[in-house]
C-alpha positions in Angstrom: -13.1 6.7 10.7 -10.7 9.6 9.6 -9.2 10.2 12.9 -8.6 6.6 13.4 -6.8 6.3 10.2 -4.7 9.3 10.8 -4.0 7.9 14.4 -3.0 4.6 13.1 -0.8 5.5 10.1 0.6 8.4 12.2 3.0 5.9 13.7 4.3 5.5 10.3 4.8 9.3 10.1 6.9 9.1 13.0 8.8 5.9 12.0 9.9 7.9 8.8 10.8 11.1 10.2 14.6 10.3 10.8 15.0 9.8 7.1 14.1 13.6 6.3 17.3 15.0 7.1 17.8 17.5 4.5 14.1 18.5 3.7 10.7 18.5 4.9 7.9 16.5 3.3 4.6 17.3 3.6 2.4 14.6 1.8 -0.9 16.9 2.0 0.8 19.5 0.1 3.0 17.6 -2.4 2.1 18.4 -6.0 1.6 15.0 -7.2 2.5 14.8 -11.2 -0.5 12.5 -11.6 -4.2 12.1 -10.7 -5.2 9.5 -8.5 -8.6 9.9 -7.2 -9.8 10.2 -3.6 -13.5 9.2 -3.6 -16.2 10.8 -1.1 -15.2 9.7 2.4 -12.0 8.2 1.6 -8.8 9.2 3.5 -5.1 9.8 1.9 -1.8 9.7 3.6 1.5 10.1 1.9 5.0 9.4 2.9 8.7 9.1 1.6 10.1 6.0 0.5 12.9 4.4 1.7 10.1 3.3 4.3 11.3 3.9 8.0 9.3 0.8 9.0 10.7 -1.4 6.1 14.2 -0.1 5.5 15.1 -3.4 3.5 13.0 -2.3 0.3 15.3 -0.7 -1.7 13.5 2.0 -3.6 13.0 5.6 -3.4 10.1 7.9 -4.0 6.5 8.5 -2.6 3.9 6.2 -1.1 0.3 7.4 -1.9 -2.4 5.4 0.1 -6.1 5.7 -0.4 -8.3 4.4 2.6 -11.8 3.3 2.2 -14.4 4.6 4.6 -14.5 1.6 6.7 -11.0 0.2 6.0 -10.5 0.7 10.3 -14.0 -0.6 11.3 -13.8 -4.4 12.2 -17.4 -4.5 11.6 -17.4 -3.0 8.1 -17.1 -5.2 4.9 -14.8 -2.2 4.0 -12.2 -3.7 6.8 -8.5 -3.7 5.7 -9.4 -2.7 2.3 -7.4 0.1 0.7 -5.0 0.8 -1.9 -1.5 2.5 -2.3 0.9 3.6 -5.2 4.6 3.5 -5.0 5.9 6.4 -7.4 9.5 5.4 -7.6 12.6 6.6 -9.0 14.3 4.4 -11.9 13.5 1.7 -14.1 12.3 -0.9 -11.4 12.2 -4.7 -12.4 9.4 -6.6 -10.8 8.6 -10.4 -10.8 6.6 -12.7 -8.3 9.6 -13.3 -6.0 10.7 -9.7 -5.7 7.0 -8.4 -5.1 6.6 -11.2 -2.4 9.9 -10.0 -0.6 8.7 -6.6 -0.5 5.4 -7.0 0.7 6.9 -9.5 3.5 9.1 -6.7 4.7 6.6 -4.2 4.6 3.8 -6.1 6.4 6.5 -7.3 8.9 7.6 -3.6 9.5 3.9 -2.4 9.7 2.8 -5.2 12.0 6.1 -4.4 14.3 5.4 -0.8 14.8 1.6 -1.2 15.4 2.0 -4.4 17.5 3.7 -3.2 20.8 0.6 -4.7 23.0 0.5 -7.7 21.2 1.4 -11.1 23.0 4.3 -12.7 21.6 2.4 -16.0 21.4 0.0 -14.4 18.8 2.8 -13.4 16.3 3.0 -14.9 13.3 5.3 -14.5 10.1 4.1 -12.7 7.2 3.8 -14.8 4.1 3.2 -13.4 0.6 2.3 -15.3 -2.6 1.8 -14.0 -6.1 1.7 -15.2 -9.5 1.6 -12.8 -12.9 -1.7 -12.8 -14.5 -3.2 -11.6 -17.6 -2.3 -7.7 -17.6 -4.8 -5.1 -17.2 -5.0 -2.4 -19.9 -1.8 0.0 -19.6 0.2 -2.3 -17.3 3.5 -3.5 -18.1 2.7 -6.7 -15.8 0.0 -7.3 -13.6 0.0 -9.7 -10.3 -2.5 -11.2 -8.1 -1.9 -13.0 -4.7 -2.3 -13.0 -0.9 -0.7 -11.7 2.1 -1.1 -13.8 5.4 -0.5 -11.5 8.6 -1.5 -10.8 11.9 -4.4 -8.2 12.2 -2.5 -6.0 14.8 -5.8 -4.3 15.6 -8.0 -7.6 16.2 -4.9 -9.5 17.1 -5.7 -12.6 14.9 -4.4 -13.6 11.6 -5.9 -12.1 8.5 -5.4 -13.0 4.8 -5.3 -9.7 2.3 -6.1 -10.6 -1.3 -4.0 -8.2 -3.3 -3.8 -7.2 -7.2 -0.4 -5.1 -8.2 -0.1 -3.1 -11.3 3.4 -2.3 -12.9 3.7 0.9 -15.0 6.2 3.1 -16.2 6.2 7.0 -16.9 7.4 7.2 -20.3 10.4 9.7 -20.7 10.9 10.4 -17.0 12.6 7.5 -15.5 10.0 6.6 -13.1 8.1 3.5 -12.2 4.8 3.1 -10.6 3.5 -0.1 -8.5 -0.2 0.1 -7.6 -1.5 -2.1 -5.1 -5.2 -3.1 -4.3 -5.8 -4.9 -0.9 -9.1 -6.5 0.7 -9.7 -9.5 2.6 -12.8 -9.8 0.6 -13.1 -12.2 -2.2 -12.7 -10.6 -5.9 -16.4 -11.1 -6.0 -17.1 -8.7 -3.6 -18.0 -5.1 -5.2 -14.9 -3.2 -3.4 -12.7 -4.8 -5.7 -14.6 -2.8 -8.6 -14.1 0.7 -6.5 -10.6 -0.5 -5.9 -10.0 -1.1 -9.6 -11.7 2.2 -10.6 -8.9 4.0 -8.9 -6.3 2.7 -10.9 -8.5 3.1 -14.2 -9.1 6.7 -13.3 -5.2 7.1 -12.7 -3.6 9.5 -15.3 -0.4 11.7 -15.2 -0.6 15.2 -15.4 -0.1 16.9 -18.5 
């Protein structure tokens, strides 16, 4: 599954190369100022923000992804289960409307760069819907919602359940948004593992 993850998200890497005009970014060698765990057999990918496939999202920073071992296996209960962190410059204001717009732009672009062989009649618009919920410990805000999109691998609709956590880096003028995603219901144990990533997140001293 590691090779498949890199093939699929290699398309993302190609999409963002054009924005790296003055410096080269190597996500696997980048020295992150924080610790975000990589559990056994999970894979990692990092790239720059602004995002080449979603230039409408108006931020600067790094996206840091954690893929479950089965995220690309349609027969696994880990299918499409993963998490990613946006480590962003500045004080970013976030509410449900902004979050929905960002994720609709993100997944619209993601489907587009991976869906060149998808028949037009199968295309559906990405629809994100979120609400603010009781905030988790350490969060400024916590959101929960869904993302309805086309699964470009199976070429059929899929609904991703999502939790999003907002945090700031005190004194550093940085904002963090951490996303947990899975089509599995919140009762499934995949959510315990995704939650643990955020629970174990910490800034380096």
